N, C-alpha and C positions, 0 to 999 in steps of 0.2 A: 505808796507804802500806806496801809491801813490798819489801825488797831484790830485785832480778831474780834468778833462780834460778843464772844462770850464775855468780853470785859463787859461789864455794865455801868451805864451811865452815873448811877448812884456810887461807884468807888470814885469816878472821876470827880465827881462833887465833892467827895469826902477829901480827897487830895486838895481840891481848891480849898476848903477850909486850913488843911495844915499848912498850905504856902501862909494863908493871912496870919498864922500865928508865927511861924518862924521869920517872917519879914517885920521885923521891929526897928524904932528908932531911927536911926540913919535910914537902913536899908529900905523902909517903908516910904521915904520921900519919893516923890515926883523928878527931885534935883539934885544930882549927886555931885557934891562937891571934893576935886580929888584930893584938895588939902586937908580937908574935914573927915576924909575915909577914917575908919577906924583901923584901917590896914596899912595907911601912910607911914613914913617913918623915913628919916634923912639920908636912907641910903636909895630912896625912890627915884627912879630916875624921870621923874615928870612934872612939869610946870603946872601952874593952877589952872585946869581944865575942869569942864562941867559934861556930864552926859545926863540927858533929860528923857525923860518918858513922857509923852503924850497923853494930857489929863484927857484928851475926849475920845481917846479909844475906850471899847469895851474894859472894865474893871480887870476882867479875869486873865485879858489878853495882857493888860500892862503887868499885872502882877507874875504871869509866868514868865516873861521878860525879867523881870525884876529878879525873881528868884533864881532864874540861869544864872546870871551874871553873879549872884549872890553865894549860890553854892560853888562855882568853880573859882569866884576868889577866895572865898575861905578855907577851901580845900587846897588852895594852892595849884589848881589845875590850869587855872588863868593868872596872868600875873597885873597889877595896875596899870603899868605900861600898855600893856596889849588892849585892855578893854577900852581905855580913854583913849588910845591910840586909832582905836576904829569907832569913835562917836557917828563918824560922817554914815558909816554902815548902819549902826543901829538906827538914827534918824531915817534913812531911806526906807528900811524896812517898816518902821512904825508907819510913814507916809502911804505907802503901798497898801498897807491891813486897812489903814482908816479910809483911804478912795476904795478900795473895792471889795473890802468885806467886815464892814464896819461891825456887824451884828452878831459877828462871831464870838463862841465863849472861848475857844481854845486854839491855839495854835494847830492842834490834830483835826479838829473840825474840819479843816480844809484838806482835801485830794491833794495829796503829796505831788504826783504827778502834775494833776491841774496848777496849783500853786507854782511849780516851779516853771514850768512852761510860761505860765501867764507874766510871773516876776521878771524872768530873762528877756521876755520881749519887751516889756514895760520898761527896763534899764536900758537895753538897747537904742528902744524908739526915743527914750531922753539924753541921748547921746555918749552914754557911758561907753568908755575902750571894753574891749574883752577881758583884760586883765583885771579891770574894777568890777566887771560884772562877776569873774570867777571869784573875787574876794567876797563880795556881796552875797552871793549864792552859797557861797561855803560859812557865814554866818547862819545863815538861816537852816542849811543842814543839820548843823551841830545843835542847833536849839533843836529842832524837830527830832533829831536823833536822841537827844536828851530825855524829852517828854514823853517819847515812845517807849522807852523804856521804864522811865521813873513812874508813870501811870501803870504800867503793866504790872500787876500782882502776883501773875501765875509765876510756877516755877520756872527754872531757866529755860530746861529742854522744852517744856511747852510753848514758849515764844517761838517766835518767826525769825528772830536774830539772838544767837547765842554768843556770850562773852566769855571767852575762858576764865578769865580773872574769877569769873562767879561761879565756876564749876567745880574748883576744888581737884583738878587735875594738873599734872606736870606738864608743861609747856614751856616751850623757849623764851626766856624772858628777857632776852637781850635783844627780840626782834620786835621794833615799833610796829610794826605791821603785822597784819595775820591775827588779830587777838578775836576776830568774830568769824561765825558760820552765819551766811544770810540765806535762808531758808524762801527768800520771796519771789526768786526767779523760777519757781516750781509750782507748776501747776498745782491749783487748790485738791484735786483728786489725788495727788500723788504727794502732798504736801507730809502728811503725818506718816506716811510710810516710810519716805526718806529720813524723818525725823527718829523713828524708831530704829531703822538700821543704825544710823549714824552714833545714836545714844548706846546700843548694846555693844557695837564695836568699840566705843571710845571709853565708856564709862562703865560698862558692866562685864564685859571681856578683856577690856584694854587690850583687844588683839588690832586698834588701830590707832597710830598717834594722832597728833591734833594737826600738825603738817599735813599727812596723810588724808585727814578727814577735809582739809581746805582743799588738798586737789581734788576729792571726790564729789565736793560742791562746787568746782569749778565744771566739772567736765559731765556728770549725771545728768543736770537739769537740760541740757543740750536733747538729751533721750527722750526724756519726760515730753518735755512739750513738742517734740516730734509725734510721740505716740498721742499725745492729747488733741492735736490738731487732725491726725488723722483720724484717731476714735474717739469724739469730744465726750461721748457718755463712758467711756472705761472708768471705772475705780480700782482695776486692780490688772495685774499682768497675765491672767490666767490663759487668756486666748491667744497670748503671743506666738507669732510664727517665726519659720525660718525667712517666710518672703516679706515680714516684717523688718527683720534683722537687715536681710539685703537691701533694704529701700533705706533704710537708717544708715548704712556703711555709703551708699550713694550719694545721700545727703551730706556726710561727713567730707567726701571727697569733693563737693561742689559748691560749698558755702563757706565763707571766709571765716576763721577761727573767733571766736568770744572770748569771753571772760574779762578782768581789769588790766590785763597785762598790757605790755606794748606790742606782743603779738596780736592782740585784738585786730579785725580787719583784714589781716592777710591770709594770703593763699593758705588753706591748711597742709601742712607739714606731714611726712611721714611718721614723726614722734607723735602728733597731735591723734592720729587717727590710731595708731598702734594703743596709747595709754586710755583714750577713749571706750575703745572695744575691752582692753583689759579689765577696767574699771566696771564697764557695764557685765562683762562675764562673771566677774569676783563676786558683784552683786546678785545677779541671779541665782549664781551657785550657793549662797549665803540663804536666799529666799527657800531656795529648796530643800536643802540639806536640814534648816531647821521647821521645813513644812508648814512654812504661813501661808494663809488664805489667799494673799495676793500672789503667790509664786506662778510663776507660767507652768501649764501641765506638762508641756513637751520638755524633756531634759536638756539641760544647758549644753551638753555635748553635741546636741541635735539642732541646736539655735546656731550656736557660734561654733565656727571650725579653726583651727590653728591658720588656715590658708589665708582668713579674713585678716588676719594682721598683717599690716606691712614688715616688709623684713626690713630689719635697722642694720647698718653697718656696724663692723665690731668697734667700740671708741677706740679712737687710735691714741697712743702716746702723746703725738703732738698735740692734741686737742686738750692734755691737763696742762692746766696753767700754773704755772709758778713763780715766785719770783726772783729772777736770775740777778747774779752779783753785777751784771751791768745796771740793770734797774736798782737794786738796793744800795748801789754805791750814789746814784743820784737822788736817792730818798734820801739819805743820811745825810747828804751837803745842805738839805732844806727841813730836816726834822724840826729845827728851834723855830719854823713857822707854824707846827702844828700846836692845839691847844695843849695844856701840859699833861693833862689824864690820857688824850688819844696818843701822845708821846711814847707814854710809858706802857700801856697797852700795846702798841704795834712794838716796841723792843721784847715784850714778854711774846708776842706772837713769834717773833722770830727764833725767841732763843728756847721756847718750850715745847712748840709744835702741836700746841693746845688748839683746838677749833674755836673760833674769834667769838662765837656765842660762849662757849665754856671759858674764855678767857674774859670777857667782859662780866662773867656772872661769877668770879673768883669772891672767894669771902675774906674779910681781913684777916683772919688767923692762917690762911694759905701758906705762910713760909715757916718752913721748920728746918732747925739746925741739929744734925747729927755729926757724928765722928769723921765722918768721909767726908761732910762739907754742908752746902745748901741744898735745900730740895723744895720745891713748889709742889703743892696739893690741891687738887681740884677736881670736881665731878666732871665725867666724862657722860654727858646724856646719852647720846646716841648708843651708847654698847652699855649703858646704867652702871657705869663705874663710880661709884660714890666718893671715892678715894685715889684717884688716880694719881701716880707721882711721877717725876722728873727730875732729874739732878740738874743746878743751875750754878753758873759761876757767882764769884764773890761781888762782881758789877752788878749782875741783874738781881741781887738778893738786896743789894743798896738801892736799886732802883725799887723795889718793892717796899723796903723798910722807908723809903721817902713818901712813897705813896700811901702806905698804912697811918703816920704821923699825920698827914694832910687829912685823911679822910677822918680819921677819930676825932680831930680838933672841926671838922665839919658837920658831924655825925648828930642826929638825933633818935628819939624811939621814934618819933612821924616820919621824918625824912629819910631814915635808912632802918627800919626796923628788922631787916633780915641780915644786917653787917655786910653788905658789900663792898667790895673794896674799892669799886667805883661805880658808885649810887649816882641817881640823877636826886638832884637835891629839890627840884622845884617841876611844875607841868604837870601835863597828863600823866607823865611817866614818874611821878613821884615815887621814890620808895623803891624803883625798880633798876635793875643796872643801866648805865650806859649801855645804848642800842647798837648793834653792829653797823646799823645803816649808819649811824655818825660817824663812826670809825672809818667806814670805807669811803663815804662823801669827803669829808675830810681830806684823806689821801689822795682822791681824784681830785679834789679842787686844788690842793697844791700842785700836784702833777699838771696842770693844766695851767696855771698862773706861772708855773716855773719849767715850762716847756720838757717835763721829765719822759724820756720817749724810751720805745722798747728797740730791739736789734733793728727793727725795719724803719725806724725812725718815726713810727706813730706814737701820739700822745698815749701813755702809759693808764690802763683802766683796770684798776684795782678788783680783782673778785674776791667775796670774802674767804674762798678755802686758799686761796694763794698763797699766803702766809705756813700754811699746815705744810702745801707741796713742797715749797723750799726747805722745811725743815726734815722731810722726807729723803728729798734729794742730795742734801748737804749730807744725811747720814750716810746714805749708800754712797755717795761719791768719796767720802773720807773712811771708806773700807770697812763701816760697822755690819757685823753679821746681821743678815736681814730678821733673823727670830730675835735680835736685839731692839732693830728695828720696830718690829710689830709689836712689842711690849711696852717700849717707849711711846709709842703712837696709837697705844689701846686699841690695836686693830683685831676685831673679834675672829680674822683669818688670817692666813699668811699670802692668799690671793690679793688681798687687798694691798698689801705691802707691795707686793710684786710688780704692780705699778709704778713706785718709784725707780724700782729695779730696770725697768724698761725705759725711763728717761735717763737711767744713769747709762745704759749702752750708749744712749744718743750723746748725752754731753761725754761721756768718757772719750767714746771714739775720734769727737772734735778737738778734745783737749790734747791726745794721744796724738792725732795726727798732726796738729801744730807743735807738740814738743817734740815728735820725732824729726821733723823738718827745722827743727829750729834750736840747737843745743843739743843732740844726742851723739852720741861716742859710743865707740868700741875699741878694744885692743887688739895691735897686730903680734904677729908671735913674738917679737923681741919686745913686747910690754908698749910700743909705741902709742900714743893717743891720738886717733883720726875720727875726723865727722863720718858719719853716716845717717841713714833714714831706716825708718823701719821696713819699706818696700824692698831696700837693699840687703835687710838683715834677711828677712824672709825668703830672700831670691835665694842667697847665699846658703840658707840653712835648708832648704829644700820643702820650705813649708807655704802653705796657702795664708795669706795676708789676713783673711778674715777668721780663718782658724786663731790667729794669734791674738785677734783683737775680739775674740770671744771668751777666749781662756784668759784674759790678760792679769785678771787676781790671782788665778791659781798659779800663774808662772812669776809672779811678782816674789824678789827676795828684798831683805833689807836694803841691800846696796845696789841692786840693779834688777833686770829682768834677763831671764834664761828664755833664750830663742833657741831652744832645740827641737827637732822632731822627737816626738814620742818612739818611734822606732828606732831611737837610737839610745843606748845607756849613755850615763853621765861618767867620764872616765875620771874627773876628780870628787866623786858623791861621799867618799871615805874620806876626805882632808877636812877636817873642822877648824882646826886650832885657827889656821888663817883662812879668809873669803877665798877657794881656790880658784874661783873666776877670774879674779886679778891676779893672782900670785902665778898662775900659768898661763895667762894670757888668752883664756877661753876665748873660741871664734864667736860662740853662740853667746855671749856675755852683751847686754845693752844698757846704756845707761841715758837718758833724758831729764830734762830740768826739773822734774817733780822730785829727782834724788839730791838736789841741790842743799836742801837742809841737812842731811845725810851728811852728804861729805864735809861741810860746814864745820858741823858739831864734832865729827871724828878727829878732825883736824886740829881744833882747840883743844879737844882732850888731850891728842898727842905731844901737842907741843907745851902743854902744862907738864905733861908727865916728863918730859925731857928736861924741863926747867928743873924740876924737882930732883931728877936722876941726877943732873950735874953738879946743883948745888950741895948734895949728899956725896957726890964723889963716886957716884956708879955708873961710871962711864960706858961701860961696857953694855950697861941696859939702853943707857940712850943711843948706842950705835945700834942695837938689835932693831930699835923702831923707827929710826931715822928714814932707810930705803922705805917702808910702808908709807910714812908720811908723804917721802916724796912723790911716790905713784899716786895717793889720795890727793896731793894737789896738782897733779898733773891733770887726773881725772877730773877734778873740778875745773882748772882753766881749762880744759878740753868742754867741758859743758857750757860753760860760759864764753868762750870764743867758738862755739860751733864745731867743736872736734869729734872724734868718733874714734871706734874700736873695731880693728880689723885683725884676724889672724892667719892662717896659712890661703896662698891663693886658691882659687875655687877648683882647678883641677886638681890639686895635691888633696884637697879637703875630701872631695868626693871619692878619690882613690882610697885615704883611711877612711872612709865610711865604709 
């Protein structure tokens, strides 16, 4: 990487003068004793150590090194423990520069690529391990990046690397990655064109989010490099042809994937090719719609055809990752091993359905109490809802109240200027919320260390959206109306919520099958409680089992399921005082373990009523209730003991129908 040639050397020298003015007293010395550092306190976890700056080096280089650590320490980006703990890396970097680049005036006067390759080779040849080399090179990279930005006085969008924090736009502040856009991989003839495109869409029209801009920068440079290699003299795309597009698609299919993700170097997937073509198509369409001079002359519809994009299989509901009860119970057993603030965030994720980024970015005043109970209020960035509200329990409210007290005690205007509930108090993210990566990494760490496994027995790996999926699945599984689920989860459309309904179909079927084969009962004609299965009930009632499963919610009553063919009328529909299914031993009445709580509650209530009646001498009232109590107790015991309910023999029922 190099500074753009537009940056004049005089500006760099003026910056050198600024460095000399700011480096005063302790920070100007060539020897930094940890105990004497102005930032040292009794809480600093460091012994008497020394960082030395080589006086034989060019003074400007030495001052740059001092200034980097001075700024990072005083701005709380680096801790003293980190700097003094890496003194060997600082010494090794100085030794290398002195040996091979003694007359250099600035860390930026050396070609980045040349220096990096040379430095790595030197370290390996000197016997350093791969891990040590990685740490030493990381220090150089950070120093280089710091001055690459510090010396460059252009506006942010003129630079080759944009920092989202300097653009004044909305972005996901809970991520510790993805804060920069790097245009250095774009060939020079097309670099300004892509900058203009991203600037217009992200900053001016706001038609592209920061996350999408990052994806564009990951994909479009592949096309530009392909075109630049084929046509080195091109400075626009005016002559782009269908043949060029076809050759580019062939290139995508035959070359490994690039980028910085763990997919780099792997064979290209259909999804990678699909997205690469879509980003290119959108880019060309934009240039043509706004009549940019660099736009291809041939219309985009004649350059890229729908058939060019690989057909992707529909997303399976099985691919929607959510935290099952099986995994959640294991997590709960090891929650105390998580850092306190991470533990609080995980509890809120499970209880609110907020996205992990929105949970991390909650403000201190997110908790409100109304007449109907506690609510949590926070922004839902994806749908631009600034004050989304979700009801929460008393227990979760206490979690927030505890965190509020802790945060208020530790926060200052410097380390938490935006009043986050879960702020980062120091380091490069000081003043930002705890990152979502921090939450996920901590959870995955305890899963690995404590053998938390999924249903297949594999170590559980948490995905950022897993808690939100769990919240949605639980709401659906507990019978909440899908429109209400949509509102609670701040979904833009019901179609998004239907994903959870699809999961519900799968989980409900498994639970129903388990329940119908374990603790399902029905009534014989005389009222006797006997065991049954869903399959048997379906067969006895002339129904398809799949129809029952599909319509399970619509046939669920307070006290059991109605397994009746829709072709037949209910004989007891008009009887409403007493549950007619039980009173008349209806052959289509089916009860499983999901109704056990209902019968336990009803039994307790009837027992209480009978006791009151007997004490007040209302024996007749008690006598009326007792048969019902006995029947409910039989059903409850039948469920517990795997009993069931049968009506008339099948032959007589068929004749009756």
